[in-house]
C-alpha positions in Angstrom: 5.8 -18.2 8.7 5.0 -15.8 6.9 1.0 -15.0 6.9 -0.7 -12.3 4.4 -4.3 -11.9 4.0 -6.4 -8.3 2.8 -8.6 -9.4 6.2 -7.1 -8.5 9.4 -10.3 -11.3 11.1 -8.9 -13.7 8.1 -5.1 -13.3 9.7 -5.9 -13.5 12.8 -8.1 -16.5 12.5 -5.6 -18.5 10.2 -2.7 -17.0 13.0 -5.2 -19.0 15.7 -5.7 -21.7 14.0 -2.0 -23.0 12.8 -1.6 -21.7 16.6 -3.7 -24.2 17.8 -2.0 -26.9 15.4 1.2 -26.7 16.3 -0.2 -27.2 20.6 -1.9 -30.3 19.3 0.4 -31.6 16.7 2.8 -31.0 19.9 0.9 -33.2 22.3 0.9 -35.8 20.0 4.8 -36.4 19.3 5.5 -35.2 22.8 7.6 -32.6 22.0 7.5 -29.1 23.2 6.8 -26.4 20.2 6.5 -23.0 21.0 5.8 -19.6 18.9 7.3 -16.6 18.5 5.0 -13.6 16.7 8.3 -11.5 15.1 5.7 -8.8 12.9 2.1 -7.9 12.5 1.6 -5.9 9.6 -2.6 -5.4 9.9 -3.2 -4.8 6.3 -4.2 -2.2 4.5 -6.8 -0.6 1.8 -5.7 1.7 -1.1 -7.8 4.6 -2.4 -10.9 2.7 -4.3 -10.8 6.1 -6.3 -7.2 5.9 -7.0 -8.1 2.1 -7.8 -10.7 2.9 -10.0 -8.3 5.4 -11.9 -5.9 2.7 -12.5 -7.6 0.4 -14.0 -9.9 3.2 -16.7 -6.8 4.4 -17.4 -5.2 1.4 -18.1 -8.7 0.6 -20.5 -7.9 3.8 -22.0 -5.0 3.0 -23.6 -5.8 -0.7 -24.0 -3.9 -2.1 -21.1 -4.9 -6.0 -19.7 -5.4 -4.7 -16.3 -7.4 -6.4 -13.5 -7.6 -5.5 -9.4 -5.1 -7.0 -7.5 -4.7 -7.7 -3.1 -1.4 -7.6 -2.3 -0.4 -9.2 1.2 3.1 -7.2 0.5 4.6 -4.5 2.5 4.5 -2.0 0.6 5.8 2.0 1.5 1.9 2.7 0.4 1.0 1.1 3.5 2.1 3.6 5.7 1.4 6.7 3.3 -2.1 5.1 3.7 -2.5 7.2 6.9 -1.8 10.6 5.2 -2.9 10.4 1.5 -5.2 8.8 -0.6 -2.5 6.0 -2.2 -2.7 3.1 -4.3 -0.5 0.7 -6.4 -0.1 -0.4 -9.9 1.3 -3.4 -10.6 3.3 -4.8 -13.8 4.0 -8.1 -14.5 7.2 -10.1 -14.5 8.9 -12.8 -16.8 7.1 -16.1 -15.7 5.2 -14.4 -12.9 8.6 -14.5 -11.2 8.4 -11.8 -8.1 10.5 -11.3 -4.9 13.2 -13.8 -5.5 16.4 -13.6 -7.5 14.5 -14.8 -10.6 12.4 -11.9 -11.2 12.8 -9.7 -14.0 10.5 -6.7 -15.9 11.1 -5.8 -19.3 11.5 -1.9 -19.3 8.1 -2.1 -21.9 6.5 -3.4 -19.0 7.6 -0.6 -16.8 6.5 1.7 -19.1 3.0 0.7 -19.1 2.8 0.7 -15.4 4.5 4.8 -15.8 2.0 5.8 -18.8 -1.1 4.6 -16.6 0.4 6.5 -13.2 1.1 9.1 -15.1 -2.3 9.4 -16.9 -3.8 8.8 -13.6 -1.6 11.9 -12.4 -2.7 14.4 -15.0 -6.5 13.5 -14.4 -6.1 14.6 -11.0 -4.0 17.4 -11.9 -7.4 18.6 -14.4 -10.3 18.3 -11.8 -7.8 20.6 -9.8 -8.1 23.1 -12.1 -11.6 23.2 -12.5 
């Protein structure tokens, strides 16, 4: 089972509740159930500053956007411990993600790159001042 949340306490609560459920089910059905945790990754907060800049840049360009939480494991989770980090997601056809049917049109990818480039230029200009 893959349990994801942007809040550590919710993750822990869900794991505990699921474990209790399984143990009760095992008792009721007369079977032995065991649970082994293979991996636990605590949620990581992205930079509020970068997220705000990404949203502002998308708005400036007339792109639709929304703030999202990601429960997926991304390299950004590791980078967040050493530098301000943010993620820009672009829509995939039919909303399909992390599956063989996933497809993102080049026009959508370009919009994501435009937003990132715009934020990089904003940050570079701020450093020059």
